[in-house]
PASEBA-1860 file (N, C-alpha, C; in nm, 3 decimals):
! residues 302
1> MYDIIGDI> 2.189/-4.808/4.386/2.082/-4.733/4.451/2.108/-4.589/4.471 ~ 2.165/-4.546/4.597/2.165/-4.394/4.636/2.309/-4.373/4.681 ~ 2.352/-4.261/4.646/2.483/-4.207/4.734/2.449/-4.070/4.792 ~ 2.418/-4.055/4.926/2.387/-3.966/4.999/2.477/-3.859/5.047 ~ 2.494/-3.738/5.002/2.607/-3.650/5.033/2.557/-3.529/5.135 ~ 2.664/-3.515/5.218/2.629/-3.401/5.328/2.647/-3.277/5.284 ~ 2.644/-3.143/5.370/2.643/-3.020/5.344/2.794/-3.005/5.266 ~ 2.737/-2.933/5.154/2.842/-2.879/5.075/2.911/-2.749/5.095
9> HGHAHELE> 2.820/-2.627/5.123/2.836/-2.512/5.140/2.948/-2.446/5.053 ~ 2.940/-2.469/4.927/3.015/-2.394/4.823/3.162/-2.450/4.813 ~ 3.168/-2.595/4.853/3.304/-2.643/4.826/3.279/-2.725/4.682 ~ 3.288/-2.692/4.586/3.262/-2.773/4.461/3.378/-2.860/4.432 ~ 3.483/-2.800/4.470/3.594/-2.885/4.441/3.615/-3.007/4.505 ~ 3.566/-3.008/4.629/3.541/-3.143/4.741/3.458/-3.203/4.670 ~ 3.335/-3.148/4.617/3.215/-3.240/4.569/3.268/-3.304/4.434 ~ 3.357/-3.259/4.342/3.374/-3.319/4.245/3.468/-3.447/4.271
17> ILLQKLGY> 3.564/-3.410/4.348/3.652/-3.539/4.405/3.579/-3.654/4.467 ~ 3.479/-3.604/4.540/3.397/-3.733/4.601/3.316/-3.791/4.493 ~ 3.239/-3.719/4.422/3.155/-3.773/4.303/3.281/-3.885/4.220 ~ 3.377/-3.833/4.171/3.452/-3.915/4.118/3.516/-4.050/4.185 ~ 3.526/-4.031/4.320/3.551/-4.132/4.381/3.424/-4.238/4.400 ~ 3.313/-4.173/4.376/3.182/-4.284/4.397/3.174/-4.340/4.259 ~ 3.241/-4.292/4.174/3.221/-4.361/4.028/3.144/-4.284/3.920 ~ 3.108/-4.136/3.975/3.046/-4.056/3.871/3.134/-4.010/3.747
25> QKQHGIYS> 3.062/-3.992/3.640/3.156/-3.947/3.542/3.087/-3.809/3.479 ~ 3.161/-3.729/3.440/3.134/-3.607/3.391/3.108/-3.603/3.255 ~ 2.989/-3.591/3.184/2.950/-3.603/3.042/2.890/-3.456/3.005 ~ 2.921/-3.362/2.908/2.841/-3.265/2.870/2.831/-3.167/3.004 ~ 2.921/-3.161/3.100/2.912/-3.089/3.218/2.823/-3.122/3.301 ~ 2.771/-3.251/3.302/2.684/-3.329/3.427/2.741/-3.431/3.471 ~ 2.739/-3.478/3.587/2.802/-3.598/3.659/2.666/-3.692/3.662 ~ 2.705/-3.813/3.596/2.594/-3.926/3.630/2.691/-4.061/3.660
33> HPLKRQVI> 2.629/-4.172/3.704/2.681/-4.286/3.731/2.665/-4.392/3.604 ~ 2.739/-4.471/3.570/2.734/-4.559/3.468/2.625/-4.659/3.482 ~ 2.613/-4.703/3.621/2.522/-4.779/3.671/2.394/-4.738/3.726 ~ 2.376/-4.608/3.685/2.218/-4.521/3.720/2.196/-4.506/3.848 ~ 2.319/-4.519/3.925/2.290/-4.470/4.066/2.240/-4.325/4.081 ~ 2.178/-4.285/4.197/2.126/-4.156/4.207/2.196/-4.093/4.333 ~ 2.247/-3.948/4.334/2.290/-3.893/4.434/2.176/-3.826/4.521 ~ 2.171/-3.824/4.647/2.088/-3.751/4.722/2.161/-3.639/4.798
41> FVGDFIDR> 2.132/-3.500/4.759/2.187/-3.404/4.855/2.114/-3.371/4.967 ~ 2.165/-3.342/5.094/2.071/-3.293/5.199/2.078/-3.161/5.237 ~ 2.115/-3.074/5.128/2.086/-2.948/5.139/2.211/-2.855/5.177 ~ 2.196/-2.732/5.194/2.290/-2.640/5.244/2.413/-2.637/5.135 ~ 2.394/-2.587/5.014/2.494/-2.569/4.892/2.547/-2.465/4.904 ~ 2.491/-2.353/4.966/2.541/-2.206/4.973/2.619/-2.172/5.091 ~ 2.667/-2.037/5.058/2.720/-1.964/5.211/2.849/-2.028/5.246 ~ 2.953/-1.962/5.295/3.058/-1.992/5.373/3.182/-2.022/5.268
49> GPQIRETL> 3.177/-2.117/5.158/3.288/-2.173/5.088/3.309/-2.087/4.968 ~ 3.400/-2.105/4.887/3.464/-2.040/4.779/3.411/-2.052/4.658 ~ 3.325/-2.167/4.635/3.273/-2.194/4.497/3.142/-2.206/4.493 ~ 3.049/-2.120/4.537/2.905/-2.150/4.550/2.833/-2.133/4.416 ~ 2.863/-2.073/4.326/2.811/-2.065/4.195/2.851/-2.184/4.130 ~ 2.955/-2.248/4.143/2.991/-2.387/4.090/2.927/-2.481/4.148 ~ 2.900/-2.478/4.276/2.854/-2.590/4.327/2.702/-2.596/4.286 ~ 2.621/-2.498/4.284/2.486/-2.480/4.227/2.458/-2.527/4.083
57> QLVRAMCE> 2.537/-2.484/4.003/2.581/-2.536/3.892/2.590/-2.684/3.869 ~ 2.667/-2.745/3.937/2.677/-2.881/3.943/2.562/-2.958/4.004 ~ 2.517/-2.898/4.128/2.405/-2.965/4.196/2.268/-2.974/4.108 ~ 2.244/-2.846/4.063/2.092/-2.839/3.975/2.111/-2.900/3.858 ~ 2.229/-2.909/3.788/2.226/-2.980/3.669/2.222/-3.120/3.709 ~ 2.278/-3.192/3.796/2.230/-3.310/3.809/2.105/-3.373/3.850 ~ 2.049/-3.262/3.917/1.887/-3.276/3.968/1.804/-3.265/3.837 ~ 1.831/-3.193/3.765/1.762/-3.155/3.643/1.771/-3.284/3.525
65> DGSALAVM> 1.873/-3.346/3.526/1.905/-3.446/3.422/1.871/-3.586/3.491 ~ 1.811/-3.588/3.631/1.772/-3.716/3.677/1.881/-3.779/3.764 ~ 1.995/-3.755/3.754/2.116/-3.810/3.831/2.116/-3.803/3.982 ~ 2.043/-3.693/4.020/2.045/-3.670/4.170/1.891/-3.608/4.220 ~ 1.859/-3.620/4.352/1.752/-3.559/4.407/1.825/-3.485/4.524 ~ 1.740/-3.386/4.580/1.785/-3.282/4.678/1.683/-3.258/4.768 ~ 1.721/-3.224/4.890/1.618/-3.142/4.968/1.653/-3.007/5.004 ~ 1.575/-2.935/5.058/1.630/-2.804/5.118/1.694/-2.803/5.222
73> GNHEYNAI> 1.814/-2.714/5.255/1.878/-2.704/5.373/1.837/-2.555/5.434 ~ 1.866/-2.542/5.554/1.821/-2.427/5.615/1.887/-2.296/5.541 ~ 2.001/-2.308/5.486/2.078/-2.200/5.402/1.981/-2.171/5.280 ~ 1.950/-2.267/5.230/1.859/-2.228/5.110/1.739/-2.172/5.150 ~ 1.690/-2.211/5.270/1.542/-2.146/5.314/1.578/-2.017/5.358 ~ 1.671/-1.993/5.446/1.720/-1.838/5.476/1.731/-1.762/5.351 ~ 1.791/-1.795/5.265/1.823/-1.735/5.143/1.674/-1.673/5.065 ~ 1.603/-1.759/5.076/1.469/-1.719/5.012/1.401/-1.633/5.109
81> CYHTPNAI> 1.403/-1.661/5.232/1.356/-1.536/5.321/1.415/-1.418/5.326 ~ 1.546/-1.423/5.326/1.623/-1.300/5.304/1.594/-1.215/5.184 ~ 1.565/-1.278/5.076/1.530/-1.204/4.949/1.396/-1.179/4.908 ~ 1.323/-1.238/4.990/1.161/-1.219/4.950/1.098/-1.101/5.055 ~ 1.048/-1.013/5.011/0.989/-0.889/5.072/0.855/-0.938/5.141 ~ 0.835/-0.895/5.248/0.740/-0.943/5.332/0.614/-0.803/5.308 ~ 0.529/-0.833/5.222/0.439/-0.732/5.188/0.327/-0.715/5.296 ~ 0.310/-0.814/5.397/0.218/-0.830/5.483/0.278/-0.724/5.620
89> RGGYFRDH> 0.380/-0.747/5.653/0.450/-0.687/5.791/0.564/-0.591/5.735 ~ 0.598/-0.589/5.632/0.717/-0.498/5.581/0.854/-0.563/5.598 ~ 0.948/-0.509/5.538/1.076/-0.552/5.531/1.082/-0.680/5.437 ~ 1.174/-0.775/5.499/1.179/-0.925/5.445/1.147/-1.021/5.546 ~ 1.113/-1.138/5.480/1.102/-1.263/5.566/1.201/-1.307/5.653 ~ 1.332/-1.274/5.635/1.436/-1.288/5.707/1.522/-1.147/5.723 ~ 1.534/-1.110/5.848/1.592/-0.961/5.878/1.734/-0.977/5.810 ~ 1.742/-0.827/5.770/1.873/-0.816/5.716/1.976/-0.745/5.803
97> SEKNTQQH> 1.977/-0.801/5.920/2.079/-0.785/6.022/2.207/-0.802/5.983 ~ 2.316/-0.748/6.074/2.452/-0.803/6.028/2.489/-0.912/6.053 ~ 2.430/-1.005/6.168/2.451/-1.139/6.167/2.402/-1.230/6.046 ~ 2.254/-1.204/6.011/2.212/-1.253/5.902/2.278/-1.235/5.761 ~ 2.339/-1.113/5.742/2.388/-1.062/5.626/2.552/-1.114/5.611 ~ 2.615/-1.104/5.736/2.754/-1.183/5.732/2.735/-1.351/5.708 ~ 2.629/-1.399/5.771/2.617/-1.556/5.723/2.601/-1.570/5.572 ~ 2.528/-1.499/5.503/2.512/-1.480/5.364/2.607/-1.421/5.288
105> RQTLEQFK> 2.700/-1.367/5.345/2.793/-1.275/5.269/2.866/-1.323/5.153 ~ 2.923/-1.453/5.158/3.000/-1.529/5.060/2.908/-1.530/4.932 ~ 2.760/-1.587/4.967/2.692/-1.590/4.862/2.659/-1.464/4.786 ~ 2.614/-1.354/4.863/2.593/-1.213/4.809/2.734/-1.170/4.708 ~ 2.839/-1.203/4.760/2.959/-1.139/4.692/2.995/-1.219/4.559 ~ 2.984/-1.359/4.575/3.008/-1.460/4.456/2.910/-1.440/4.346 ~ 2.782/-1.374/4.370/2.695/-1.360/4.268/2.695/-1.196/4.216 ~ 2.776/-1.128/4.265/2.783/-0.978/4.207/2.814/-0.985/4.057
113> GYENEWTG> 2.723/-0.909/3.991/2.725/-0.953/3.843/2.663/-1.048/3.785 ~ 2.602/-1.147/3.872/2.528/-1.240/3.811/2.387/-1.263/3.894 ~ 2.332/-1.150/3.899/2.219/-1.117/3.989/2.110/-1.201/3.904 ~ 2.082/-1.209/3.782/1.964/-1.279/3.726/2.004/-1.431/3.745 ~ 2.112/-1.489/3.750/2.167/-1.626/3.774/2.115/-1.663/3.912 ~ 2.136/-1.555/4.012/2.090/-1.590/4.140/1.936/-1.578/4.190 ~ 1.861/-1.482/4.101/1.730/-1.503/4.113/1.673/-1.642/4.056 ~ 1.741/-1.679/3.947/1.685/-1.839/3.894/1.709/-1.925/4.028
121> YLEWFKTL> 1.822/-1.929/4.086/1.859/-2.038/4.185/1.760/-2.002/4.303 ~ 1.740/-1.888/4.332/1.635/-1.868/4.427/1.516/-1.949/4.418 ~ 1.441/-1.917/4.267/1.331/-1.983/4.228/1.337/-2.145/4.220 ~ 1.475/-2.184/4.205/1.506/-2.317/4.223/1.489/-2.375/4.343 ~ 1.531/-2.291/4.429/1.525/-2.349/4.583/1.413/-2.371/4.615 ~ 1.307/-2.289/4.570/1.160/-2.304/4.609/1.091/-2.428/4.567 ~ 1.152/-2.491/4.472/1.098/-2.628/4.412/1.157/-2.748/4.510 ~ 1.244/-2.724/4.581/1.305/-2.835/4.657/1.234/-2.883/4.760
129> LLFLDLEH> 1.218/-3.009/4.793/1.145/-3.053/4.891/1.190/-3.066/5.019 ~ 1.095/-3.043/5.115/1.159/-3.062/5.265/1.196/-3.157/5.326 ~ 1.177/-3.289/5.264/1.213/-3.412/5.290/1.189/-3.512/5.180 ~ 1.239/-3.636/5.212/1.234/-3.738/5.112/1.186/-3.849/5.175 ~ 1.055/-3.905/5.134/1.033/-4.046/5.231/1.023/-4.149/5.126 ~ 1.137/-4.222/5.083/1.125/-4.315/4.966/1.090/-4.466/5.031 ~ 1.113/-4.546/4.944/1.069/-4.682/4.963/1.151/-4.746/5.080 ~ 1.277/-4.721/5.074/1.372/-4.770/5.186/1.443/-4.678/5.271
137> IRVVHACW> 1.437/-4.538/5.219/1.505/-4.459/5.325/1.454/-4.329/5.342 ~ 1.472/-4.252/5.422/1.435/-4.102/5.432/1.535/-4.031/5.447 ~ 1.523/-3.892/5.394/1.607/-3.800/5.396/1.533/-3.655/5.455 ~ 1.644/-3.574/5.535/1.582/-3.465/5.569/1.682/-3.388/5.609 ~ 1.675/-3.236/5.615/1.807/-3.153/5.641/1.862/-3.180/5.795 ~ 1.766/-3.140/5.871/1.817/-3.128/6.016/1.745/-3.232/6.107 ~ 1.606/-3.273/6.096/1.542/-3.321/6.209/1.402/-3.402/6.142 ~ 1.403/-3.537/6.171/1.298/-3.612/6.119/1.199/-3.621/6.258
145> DEPHIEWL> 1.081/-3.549/6.274/1.001/-3.561/6.362/0.862/-3.588/6.293 ~ 0.814/-3.731/6.333/0.701/-3.787/6.248/0.588/-3.692/6.251 ~ 0.532/-3.636/6.362/0.412/-3.550/6.340/0.450/-3.432/6.263 ~ 0.567/-3.370/6.260/0.596/-3.255/6.163/0.598/-3.281/6.036 ~ 0.646/-3.421/6.007/0.639/-3.444/5.848/0.516/-3.489/5.796 ~ 0.425/-3.549/5.927/0.278/-3.589/5.866/0.215/-3.445/5.839 ~ 0.239/-3.341/5.908/0.168/-3.218/5.887/0.208/-3.165/5.763 ~ 0.319/-3.176/5.728/0.403/-3.126/5.598/0.314/-3.196/5.486
153> KLNYDGLS> 0.311/-3.333/5.486/0.269/-3.427/5.395/0.125/-3.374/5.363 ~ 0.068/-3.338/5.481/-0.089/-3.289/5.430/-0.086/-3.146/5.389 ~ -0.019/-3.061/5.435/-0.025/-2.894/5.423/0.067/-2.809/5.341 ~ 0.188/-2.891/5.333/0.295/-2.820/5.260/0.274/-2.827/5.109 ~ 0.272/-2.695/5.036/0.265/-2.714/4.880/0.332/-2.611/4.838 ~ 0.466/-2.583/4.906/0.571/-2.472/4.837/0.561/-2.351/4.913 ~ 0.671/-2.298/4.913/0.685/-2.165/4.976/0.640/-2.055/4.899 ~ 0.522/-2.055/4.917/0.433/-1.936/4.867/0.457/-1.808/4.985
161> TEFLDHAT> 0.425/-1.696/4.938/0.405/-1.580/5.015/0.337/-1.602/5.152 ~ 0.215/-1.671/5.136/0.151/-1.677/5.241/0.197/-1.793/5.343 ~ 0.265/-1.891/5.265/0.311/-2.005/5.395/0.445/-1.943/5.456 ~ 0.527/-1.851/5.389/0.644/-1.782/5.450/0.589/-1.690/5.541 ~ 0.477/-1.624/5.519/0.416/-1.529/5.645/0.397/-1.624/5.770 ~ 0.345/-1.735/5.753/0.317/-1.803/5.863/0.414/-1.861/5.927 ~ 0.515/-1.926/5.829/0.638/-2.006/5.876/0.750/-1.915/5.974 ~ 0.745/-1.786/5.927/0.834/-1.695/5.983/0.753/-1.619/6.094
169> DELTHSDI> 0.637/-1.636/6.133/0.583/-1.578/6.247/0.571/-1.646/6.369 ~ 0.656/-1.662/6.465/0.677/-1.727/6.582/0.535/-1.684/6.663 ~ 0.488/-1.590/6.684/0.383/-1.533/6.764/0.259/-1.600/6.719 ~ 0.205/-1.556/6.593/0.075/-1.585/6.554/0.065/-1.727/6.511 ~ 0.158/-1.779/6.434/0.174/-1.886/6.387/0.256/-1.987/6.429 ~ 0.278/-2.010/6.553/0.373/-2.098/6.623/0.381/-2.220/6.585 ~ 0.270/-2.299/6.575/0.276/-2.432/6.511/0.380/-2.436/6.390 ~ 0.325/-2.380/6.291/0.382/-2.387/6.168/0.520/-2.347/6.187
177> YTIVEETL> 0.544/-2.249/6.243/0.680/-2.189/6.273/0.769/-2.304/6.321 ~ 0.732/-2.361/6.424/0.813/-2.474/6.486/0.816/-2.590/6.377 ~ 0.751/-2.638/6.303/0.749/-2.739/6.229/0.860/-2.702/6.108 ~ 0.867/-2.606/6.072/0.941/-2.561/5.957/1.089/-2.530/6.040 ~ 1.092/-2.474/6.142/1.224/-2.427/6.196/1.300/-2.575/6.258 ~ 1.223/-2.656/6.303/1.287/-2.782/6.345/1.315/-2.879/6.234 ~ 1.229/-2.892/6.133/1.266/-2.990/6.018/1.407/-2.912/5.942 ~ 1.407/-2.804/5.934/1.532/-2.757/5.847/1.639/-2.704/5.934
185> KGKEFDLP> 1.618/-2.703/6.088/1.718/-2.637/6.184/1.746/-2.711/6.320 ~ 1.676/-2.825/6.322/1.680/-2.911/6.439/1.614/-2.851/6.560 ~ 1.605/-2.949/6.660/1.545/-2.905/6.783/1.656/-2.840/6.873 ~ 1.611/-2.740/6.942/1.711/-2.675/7.054/1.630/-2.659/7.194 ~ 1.729/-2.673/7.292/1.673/-2.649/7.432/1.762/-2.555/7.489 ~ 1.679/-2.444/7.587/1.748/-2.356/7.630/1.846/-2.399/7.748 ~ 1.946/-2.341/7.772/2.065/-2.348/7.880/2.023/-2.291/8.009 ~ 2.066/-2.339/8.112/2.015/-2.272/8.237/2.066/-2.130/8.210
193> DGTFFQDK> 1.999/-2.041/8.314/2.033/-1.895/8.299/2.163/-1.867/8.338 ~ 2.231/-1.758/8.232/2.374/-1.738/8.247/2.451/-1.842/8.199 ~ 2.435/-1.938/8.132/2.499/-2.037/8.063/2.485/-2.027/7.918 ~ 2.614/-2.017/7.841/2.604/-1.995/7.718/2.739/-2.076/7.648 ~ 2.767/-2.081/7.507/2.851/-2.144/7.454/2.879/-2.038/7.316 ~ 2.996/-2.047/7.250/3.009/-1.972/7.104/2.993/-2.076/7.002 ~ 2.932/-2.065/6.918/2.904/-2.148/6.795/3.045/-2.116/6.682 ~ 2.997/-2.174/6.597/3.131/-2.203/6.497/3.159/-2.056/6.422
201> DGNQRNAC> 3.039/-1.978/6.446/3.073/-1.839/6.375/3.116/-1.729/6.483 ~ 3.114/-1.771/6.599/3.178/-1.685/6.708/3.028/-1.615/6.791 ~ 2.920/-1.659/6.736/2.811/-1.601/6.799/2.769/-1.667/6.932 ~ 2.739/-1.587/7.059/2.701/-1.652/7.158/2.559/-1.708/7.156 ~ 2.564/-1.839/7.201/2.438/-1.908/7.199/2.380/-1.943/7.348 ~ 2.264/-1.948/7.388/2.230/-1.977/7.514/2.116/-2.118/7.500 ~ 2.128/-2.191/7.384/2.045/-2.307/7.347/2.137/-2.412/7.292 ~ 2.131/-2.526/7.316/2.205/-2.632/7.242/2.110/-2.717/7.141
209> RLKWWAHG> 2.167/-2.767/7.052/2.104/-2.850/6.957/2.098/-2.984/7.003 ~ 1.971/-3.062/6.995/1.951/-3.187/7.052/2.017/-3.292/6.950 ~ 2.086/-3.384/6.997/2.116/-3.513/6.927/2.016/-3.601/6.937 ~ 1.915/-3.556/6.835/1.789/-3.655/6.823/1.803/-3.805/6.780 ~ 1.916/-3.823/6.720/1.973/-3.967/6.670/2.032/-4.038/6.776 ~ 2.075/-3.984/6.898/2.125/-4.073/6.996/2.031/-4.181/7.037 ~ 2.098/-4.313/7.076/2.031/-4.413/7.101/1.977/-4.389/7.253 ~ 1.852/-4.436/7.279/1.778/-4.414/7.416/1.862/-4.474/7.538
217> NQRTIYND> 1.926/-4.602/7.491/2.010/-4.642/7.607/2.141/-4.585/7.653 ~ 2.168/-4.486/7.545/2.280/-4.418/7.563/2.263/-4.272/7.607 ~ 2.154/-4.261/7.642/2.138/-4.105/7.702/2.166/-4.105/7.856 ~ 2.254/-4.089/7.905/2.283/-4.101/8.045/2.299/-3.971/8.099 ~ 2.391/-3.876/8.039/2.422/-3.746/8.098/2.399/-3.646/7.974 ~ 2.391/-3.505/7.988/2.343/-3.425/7.915/2.448/-3.420/7.791 ~ 2.555/-3.434/7.789/2.655/-3.435/7.673/2.633/-3.539/7.588 ~ 2.545/-3.646/7.655/2.497/-3.769/7.562/2.416/-3.705/7.442
225> IFLNCPDN> 2.318/-3.588/7.477/2.208/-3.551/7.387/2.202/-3.425/7.339 ~ 2.328/-3.346/7.397/2.317/-3.198/7.350/2.461/-3.167/7.276 ~ 2.460/-3.101/7.158/2.582/-3.069/7.115/2.641/-2.952/7.162 ~ 2.770/-2.931/7.180/2.844/-2.795/7.241/2.774/-2.776/7.384 ~ 2.766/-2.878/7.451/2.694/-2.869/7.572/2.818/-2.826/7.672 ~ 2.778/-2.722/7.754/2.885/-2.634/7.811/2.950/-2.729/7.940 ~ 3.056/-2.713/7.961/3.122/-2.803/8.068/3.078/-2.798/8.200 ~ 2.993/-2.676/8.246/2.950/-2.678/8.363/2.833/-2.783/8.413
233> FKNDSISS> 2.784/-2.824/8.292/2.664/-2.917/8.332/2.677/-3.033/8.247 ~ 2.775/-3.043/8.158/2.768/-3.150/8.037/2.777/-3.289/8.108 ~ 2.828/-3.292/8.229/2.837/-3.434/8.299/2.726/-3.470/8.381 ~ 2.616/-3.343/8.396/2.517/-3.395/8.497/2.441/-3.509/8.439 ~ 2.373/-3.595/8.521/2.295/-3.704/8.466/2.138/-3.648/8.432 ~ 2.095/-3.714/8.337/1.975/-3.688/8.284/1.854/-3.715/8.373 ~ 1.764/-3.650/8.422/1.650/-3.692/8.512/1.551/-3.784/8.434 ~ 1.503/-3.887/8.518/1.413/-3.975/8.438/1.282/-3.921/8.432
241> MESYHQYD> 1.265/-3.796/8.492/1.150/-3.733/8.433/1.152/-3.650/8.313 ~ 1.287/-3.643/8.252/1.289/-3.554/8.127/1.288/-3.653/8.013 ~ 1.238/-3.607/7.912/1.225/-3.678/7.775/1.271/-3.596/7.654 ~ 1.338/-3.655/7.569/1.374/-3.565/7.469/1.365/-3.643/7.343 ~ 1.324/-3.580/7.243/1.287/-3.653/7.096/1.398/-3.747/7.049 ~ 1.361/-3.856/7.003/1.461/-3.953/6.959/1.419/-4.022/6.822 ~ 1.489/-4.073/6.742/1.423/-4.142/6.632/1.430/-4.279/6.648 ~ 1.324/-4.350/6.654/1.297/-4.487/6.661/1.237/-4.569/6.567
249> EPKPVFFG> 1.223/-4.525/6.442/1.165/-4.562/6.349/1.232/-4.678/6.257 ~ 1.192/-4.794/6.222/1.282/-4.880/6.125/1.324/-4.840/5.998 ~ 1.275/-4.740/5.938/1.338/-4.684/5.815/1.438/-4.606/5.855 ~ 1.563/-4.617/5.792/1.655/-4.528/5.822/1.647/-4.399/5.749 ~ 1.712/-4.282/5.822/1.666/-4.149/5.796/1.812/-4.096/5.788 ~ 1.853/-4.033/5.690/1.980/-3.966/5.667/1.968/-3.806/5.660 ~ 2.067/-3.733/5.721/2.057/-3.583/5.727/2.186/-3.535/5.751 ~ 2.196/-3.401/5.756/2.306/-3.319/5.766/2.323/-3.221/5.871
257> HYWLQTNP> 2.354/-3.086/5.861/2.336/-2.968/5.940/2.415/-2.957/6.065 ~ 2.486/-3.055/6.132/2.527/-3.072/6.272/2.657/-3.028/6.302 ~ 2.752/-3.025/6.172/2.909/-2.993/6.179/2.951/-3.082/6.276 ~ 2.955/-3.197/6.269/3.005/-3.307/6.349/3.179/-3.288/6.320 ~ 3.265/-3.343/6.427/3.384/-3.286/6.413/3.482/-3.438/6.434 ~ 3.425/-3.535/6.458/3.487/-3.659/6.494/3.520/-3.728/6.364 ~ 3.568/-3.846/6.345/3.593/-3.912/6.229/3.454/-3.964/6.189 ~ 3.418/-3.994/6.057/3.296/-4.022/6.012/3.281/-4.158/6.079
265> IIENENAI> 3.171/-4.194/6.140/3.103/-4.301/6.193/2.961/-4.292/6.193 ~ 2.892/-4.437/6.189/2.749/-4.438/6.191/2.750/-4.464/6.346 ~ 2.692/-4.378/6.406/2.652/-4.396/6.560/2.530/-4.491/6.572 ~ 2.427/-4.457/6.476/2.296/-4.518/6.475/2.258/-4.567/6.335 ~ 2.243/-4.687/6.327/2.238/-4.755/6.204/2.086/-4.669/6.124 ~ 1.991/-4.641/6.202/1.877/-4.588/6.143/1.868/-4.419/6.156 ~ 1.965/-4.369/6.177/1.973/-4.220/6.194/2.106/-4.170/6.165 ~ 2.148/-4.142/6.047/2.285/-4.107/6.031/2.307/-3.973/5.954
273> CLDYSVAK> 2.411/-3.890/6.053/2.435/-3.765/6.016/2.564/-3.775/5.920 ~ 2.550/-3.698/5.804/2.645/-3.675/5.693/2.740/-3.556/5.694 ~ 2.709/-3.446/5.777/2.778/-3.348/5.791/2.881/-3.324/5.890 ~ 3.033/-3.337/5.818/3.132/-3.323/5.884/3.206/-3.208/5.855 ~ 3.146/-3.088/5.861/3.200/-2.956/5.865/3.310/-2.939/5.740 ~ 3.283/-2.954/5.629/3.361/-2.932/5.517/3.394/-2.777/5.514 ~ 3.309/-2.703/5.548/3.313/-2.554/5.542/3.413/-2.509/5.665 ~ 3.444/-2.585/5.766/3.537/-2.551/5.861/3.640/-2.635/5.877
281> GGILVACR> 3.713/-2.664/5.769/3.813/-2.752/5.762/3.795/-2.902/5.779 ~ 3.679/-2.938/5.774/3.661/-3.093/5.759/3.636/-3.151/5.631 ~ 3.558/-3.267/5.642/3.551/-3.327/5.503/3.418/-3.330/5.463 ~ 3.408/-3.383/5.318/3.290/-3.396/5.258/3.266/-3.527/5.279 ~ 3.138/-3.594/5.324/3.107/-3.732/5.315/2.984/-3.771/5.268 ~ 3.001/-3.907/5.213/2.854/-3.954/5.162/2.841/-4.092/5.219 ~ 2.714/-4.133/5.214/2.672/-4.263/5.250/2.622/-4.343/5.137 ~ 2.703/-4.441/5.096/2.656/-4.535/4.994/2.557/-4.654/5.026
289> VNFDNGVL> 2.461/-4.643/4.975/2.335/-4.711/5.017/2.304/-4.818/4.909 ~ 2.306/-4.943/4.931/2.236/-5.045/4.833/2.137/-5.144/4.921 ~ 2.049/-5.174/4.837/1.951/-5.281/4.906/1.966/-5.401/4.830 ~ 2.018/-5.515/4.883/2.052/-5.633/4.841/1.997/-5.760/4.922 ~ 1.910/-5.834/4.877/1.826/-5.950/4.931/1.768/-5.909/5.062 ~ 1.696/-5.822/5.032/1.629/-5.766/5.162/1.719/-5.680/5.281 ~ 1.829/-5.658/5.237/1.921/-5.602/5.356/1.967/-5.468/5.292 ~ 1.959/-5.384/5.369/2.009/-5.230/5.330/2.141/-5.207/5.384
297> EKQLIW> 2.242/-5.214/5.287/2.365/-5.195/5.317/2.428/-5.050/5.299 ~ 2.503/-5.015/5.407/2.543/-4.859/5.441/2.674/-4.860/5.432 ~ 2.761/-4.756/5.369/2.916/-4.747/5.377/2.911/-4.605/5.373 ~ 3.010/-4.543/5.441/3.035/-4.411/5.459/3.156/-4.383/5.354 ~ 3.173/-4.305/5.283/3.289/-4.271/5.177/3.319/-4.112/5.199 ~ 3.428/-4.082/5.193/3.477/-3.961/5.204/3.614/-3.915/5.112
END
């Protein structure tokens, strides 16, 4: 059936090792499985790692050959916005700030001298879906929120200039902005005034990402539902008046994005994160999914 692979971030060597462990074989430069299994990539192919070009060559070849499917990650979306001029408001759809440029620097440097090739990949990124809703499983990069997905099913028809203008305009088109941001980057909640933490890149953050996949009966303290929850309130109890998004649909959803640091485990059988920080000294993880006699079997492999 499917082998769903987490965020790669330019680590083609690790990707090839994982594909081979999963039984995929390379013929004419393209990996495929002798039993016709398909890989599903959860996005974030670029930035950070040492083999971004090689990663894109491998992933795109598999997708075009039919041996893989892929959804867009926030890094692919950011790249499109970074390189697309905003003819309406001027500049680009993603600001060329030092922070944004630094996040994208490895990709920019590795494509020096290959600018036409990079332009081709940017166009390919635009063809990637924002989610997959298949017969037995779902895949999204960061967060499955059913109303957001339903809106995208009805209204999304690709990253046109008009759509990008709406999706990057938090003031005028806040609904569209929120739908795209949360689908590709997750839900965040502001920390109390004066509270912050430093993210993986050393940037100061005053909002925490929501662990929307956490079981409802395991949501007791803030540390249960927020990633990187600061020490000064992570053990505080969640009030019964507070409500945070959680996934409780019967169809399992697979996603990446969250830079988990623990040993790979399935915390929630119906909402499974596959990002275990390969770009920060972690590991590249896949979930092998089989549908047998009416039962969906899942196995983490790395």
